[in-house]
C-alpha positions in Angstrom: -20.8 7.6 -3.1 -21.5 7.3 0.7 -19.5 9.0 3.8 -17.5 6.6 6.3 -19.9 5.2 9.2 -17.4 7.4 11.6 -14.7 10.1 11.1 -11.1 8.7 10.9 -8.0 10.1 11.7 -5.7 8.7 8.3 -2.1 8.4 8.5 1.1 6.6 7.9 -0.4 3.2 9.5 -3.5 3.3 8.1 -4.5 0.7 6.0 -6.7 0.5 2.8 -9.6 -1.7 4.3 -9.9 1.5 6.9 -9.5 3.8 4.2 -12.7 2.3 2.1 -14.7 1.2 5.5 -18.2 2.5 4.9 -17.5 3.4 1.2 -20.2 2.4 -1.2 -18.7 2.3 -4.8 -21.6 -0.1 -6.1 -22.4 0.7 -9.9 -18.8 2.1 -10.3 -15.7 0.8 -12.4 -12.1 0.9 -12.0 -8.9 0.2 -13.6 -5.8 -0.5 -11.4 -2.4 -1.2 -13.4 0.0 -3.6 -12.0 -2.5 -5.2 -10.4 -1.0 -8.6 -10.1 1.3 -7.6 -7.0 2.3 -5.9 -4.2 -0.2 -2.3 -3.5 -1.7 -3.0 -6.8 -3.8 -6.3 -5.6 -4.7 -4.3 -2.1 -5.9 -1.6 -4.0 -8.2 -3.6 -6.5 -9.2 -5.6 -3.4 -10.0 -2.6 -1.4 -12.2 -0.9 -4.4 -13.7 -4.4 -5.2 -14.6 -4.8 -1.3 -16.7 -1.6 -1.8 -18.4 -2.9 -4.4 -16.4 -1.4 -7.3 -16.1 -3.6 -10.3 -12.5 -3.7 -11.3 -10.2 -4.4 -14.1 -6.9 -5.8 -13.3 -4.5 -4.5 -16.1 -1.4 -6.5 -16.1 1.5 -7.7 -18.3 1.2 -11.2 -17.2 -2.5 -12.0 -17.9 -1.5 -15.7 -15.8 -0.3 -14.2 -12.9 -3.2 -11.5 -13.3 -6.0 -14.6 -13.4 -4.2 -16.1 -10.4 -4.6 -12.7 -8.3 -8.4 -12.5 -9.5 -9.1 -15.9 -8.5 -7.6 -15.5 -5.3 -9.1 -12.2 -4.5 -13.2 -13.7 -5.4 -12.2 -16.5 -3.2 -11.6 -13.8 -0.3 -13.8 -10.8 -0.5 -17.2 -10.9 1.3 -20.5 -11.1 -0.5 -21.9 -8.1 -2.6 -18.3 -7.5 -3.7 -17.7 -6.4 -7.4 -16.9 -8.3 -10.2 -12.8 -8.6 -11.2 -11.8 -9.0 -14.9 -8.2 -9.0 -16.3 -6.9 -7.1 -19.1 -3.9 -7.6 -20.8 -1.5 -4.4 -20.7 2.1 -3.9 -21.3 3.2 0.0 -20.7 6.4 -0.8 -22.7 4.1 -1.9 -25.7 2.0 0.8 -26.7 0.2 -1.7 -29.2 -1.3 -3.4 -25.9 -2.0 0.4 -24.5 -4.0 0.6 -27.7 -5.6 -2.4 -28.1 -7.2 -2.1 -24.1 -8.4 1.3 -24.9 -9.9 0.2 -28.2 -11.3 -2.2 -25.8 -12.7 -0.4 -23.3 -16.9 0.3 -23.2 -18.8 2.5 -21.2 -17.8 4.7 -18.3 -14.7 4.7 -16.2 -14.8 5.8 -12.6 -11.5 5.4 -11.2 -8.2 4.8 -13.1 -5.2 3.8 -11.2 -2.1 4.1 -12.4 -0.3 1.7 -10.2 2.3 -0.3 -12.4 5.8 0.5 -12.6 9.3 -0.3 -12.7 12.5 0.8 -10.1 15.8 1.4 -10.7 16.9 -1.0 -13.7 20.9 -1.1 -13.2 21.6 -0.9 -16.7 20.2 1.5 -19.5 17.4 -0.5 -21.0 15.1 1.1 -24.3 11.7 -0.2 -25.2 11.0 -1.1 -29.0 10.3 2.4 -29.8 14.0 3.3 -28.6 12.2 5.2 -25.5 14.4 4.6 -21.9 12.4 1.8 -20.1 11.9 3.5 -16.6 10.3 6.5 -18.3 8.5 5.1 -21.0 6.9 2.4 -18.6 6.3 4.9 -15.3 4.9 8.0 -17.1 4.1 7.3 -21.2 2.4 4.1 -21.1 0.5 5.5 -18.5 -0.1 9.0 -20.1 -1.3 6.9 -23.1 -3.7 4.9 -21.0 -5.6 8.6 -19.6 -5.5 10.0 -22.6 -7.3 7.1 -24.6 -9.4 6.7 -21.9 -10.6 10.0 -21.4 -13.5 9.7 -22.9 -14.6 7.0 -20.9 -13.5 8.8 -17.7 -15.5 12.0 -18.7 -18.7 9.6 -19.2 -18.3 8.6 -15.4 -19.0 12.4 -14.3 -16.7 12.7 -11.1 -14.0 10.4 -12.4 -10.5 10.2 -10.7 -7.4 9.5 -11.6 -4.8 8.5 -9.3 -1.3 8.5 -10.1 1.4 6.4 -8.1 4.3 8.5 -7.9 7.0 8.2 -4.9 9.4 10.4 -2.8 11.9 9.0 -5.4 10.6 12.3 -7.5 13.3 14.0 -5.5 16.0 12.3 -7.1 15.8 14.0 -10.0 13.3 16.6 -12.0 12.5 15.8 -15.4 15.3 16.6 -18.1 13.7 17.5 -20.6 17.1 17.8 -23.0 17.8 14.4 -22.5 15.0 12.4 -21.5 16.4 9.0 -22.7 20.3 9.3 -21.7 21.5 9.8 -25.0 23.9 12.4 -23.5 24.0 11.7 -19.8 25.6 8.9 -18.2 22.9 6.4 -17.1 22.0 6.4 -13.7 19.0 4.0 -12.1 18.1 6.5 -9.4 17.9 9.5 -11.3 16.1 8.0 -14.5 13.8 6.4 -11.8 13.7 9.7 -10.3 12.3 11.5 -13.4 10.1 9.0 -14.4 8.1 9.7 -10.8 8.2 13.1 -11.4 6.7 13.0 -14.7 3.8 11.1 -12.7 3.3 13.9 -10.2 3.4 16.4 -12.9 0.9 14.4 -15.1 -1.6 15.0 -12.4 -1.1 18.4 -12.3 -1.6 18.5 -16.1 -4.6 16.3 -15.9 -6.2 18.6 -13.3 -5.8 21.4 -15.5 -7.1 20.2 -18.6 -9.8 18.0 -17.7 -11.5 19.9 -15.3 -14.5 20.6 -17.2 -14.9 17.1 -17.8 -15.5 16.7 -14.4 -12.2 14.6 -13.9 -10.0 14.9 -10.6 -6.1 13.6 -10.7 -3.8 13.2 -7.7 -0.3 11.9 -7.5 1.0 10.2 -4.5 3.6 8.5 -2.1 2.7 5.1 -1.0 5.5 4.6 1.4 8.5 2.2 2.0 7.0 -1.0 1.2 9.5 -3.8 1.2 7.1 -6.8 0.3 6.7 -5.8 -3.4 8.2 -6.5 -6.8 9.2 -3.4 -7.6 12.6 -3.6 -6.1 13.0 -6.9 -8.2 16.1 -5.6 -10.2 17.7 -4.1 -7.3 20.3 -6.6 -5.3 21.8 -6.8 -1.6 24.7 -4.2 -2.3 22.6 -1.8 -4.2 20.3 -2.2 -1.2 22.4 -1.7 1.3 24.2 1.5 -0.2 20.7 3.1 -1.0 21.2 5.8 1.3 24.8 6.9 0.4 24.2 6.6 -3.4 21.0 8.7 -3.6 21.5 11.1 -0.3 17.6 10.1 0.6 16.7 8.9 4.0 13.8 6.1 3.7 10.8 6.8 5.8 9.6 4.3 8.2 8.0 0.9 6.5 4.9 0.1 5.9 2.9 -3.1 5.3 1.3 -3.8 1.9 -2.1 -3.1 3.1 -0.7 0.5 4.6 1.2 1.2 1.6 -2.2 1.0 -0.8 -4.3 3.6 1.4 -3.1 6.7 -0.1 -4.3 4.8 -3.4 -7.4 3.9 -2.1 -8.2 7.3 -0.5 -7.4 9.6 -3.6 -9.5 6.6 -5.7 -12.5 6.6 -3.6 -12.7 8.4 -0.2 -15.4 11.0 -0.2 -13.0 13.0 2.1 -10.8 14.5 -1.0 -13.5 15.2 -3.2 -13.2 18.3 -5.2 -9.6 18.1 -4.6 -7.1 17.6 -7.7 -4.1 18.0 -9.0 -2.1 17.6 -5.5 0.5 15.4 -4.2 -0.4 13.2 -1.1 1.6 10.8 1.5 0.3 9.0 4.6 -3.1 9.7 3.6 -2.6 13.8 3.7 -1.4 16.3 1.1 2.5 16.3 1.4 4.7 19.7 2.1 7.0 21.1 -0.3 10.9 20.5 0.4 13.8 22.7 -0.9 16.3 19.8 -0.8 16.8 16.0 -1.3 19.5 15.7 1.8 18.0 14.1 4.8 14.1 14.3 3.4 12.0 11.1 4.4 8.9 12.8 3.4 7.7 15.9 1.3 7.2 16.8 -2.6 9.9 19.3 -4.7 8.4 22.1 -6.0 9.3 21.4 -9.5 7.0 18.4 -9.4 3.9 20.4 -8.8 5.2 23.3 -11.3 2.4 24.3 -13.9 4.8 25.4 -16.4 6.9 21.8 -16.2 3.2 20.2 -16.7 2.6 22.0 -19.7 5.5 21.1 -21.3 6.2 17.5 -20.2 2.3 17.4 -21.7 3.0 18.5 -24.8 6.5 16.0 -24.7 4.1 13.5 -23.9 1.5 14.1 -26.6 4.4 13.8 -29.5 6.2 11.0 -28.2 2.7 8.7 -28.1 1.6 9.4 -31.1 
């Protein structure tokens, strides 16, 4: 992996194209989940433009094939190949099939797909609360299943797309599926995003000897994605009153994908693992949610929490 042509100062307005400039990923293979819309598409575009062969792991393969065809028409010569694989993170059988069908090393795994603020309590076929299942458990099962391929890459990276929404809630281990608490779309989303960060902490600890680095990130406040498709205008208008969280400045999709691409491919973060990034830099810890527009909660980086979540997740995906 080559060093960019010139030093960059990356920040909130940096784009994925700027991050990948000068990076050579030929011979590398990547998987990007949720790559049929939003920052997943831009992440796949950037990695392929640098030469990586990218698999778009998507629930709707028709949409994935449409995106792949569009990107192939837009990418420069000598870009990596694009393929589409079916992956429904709420359906464990598709995760198992995706893993079983994978052969050879995997250099980059971007756990990007997600759902946000489902208005009603929704459960997967195996009885799990939908946001926790899709955002965390499905990706956990995928990464664990692909661990041999990641280890074979000798220097693989896992990118876990979390959110400032993790400040809504820690992982409530005694009631993951809202069988006792009244369901709330935001605390549910929050604990799933906290789990995304804790997964990176846990993977960094367990898989370091395999040469696997794992980091989590907040992509930014990006309006033009499908993530907020379940929210109506009234919910969006009352967002800050409901959550006590201030929104950070808005980003374009190209800017929103930048931190994912940094963690997936940039030599700048070589050797860094088990951390949480935002705006292309490591985040500072915060001690309360009120008024926060950035930062990471200590409970999301806590190694004991990460170990407990890992054990619980292993039991739930068996």
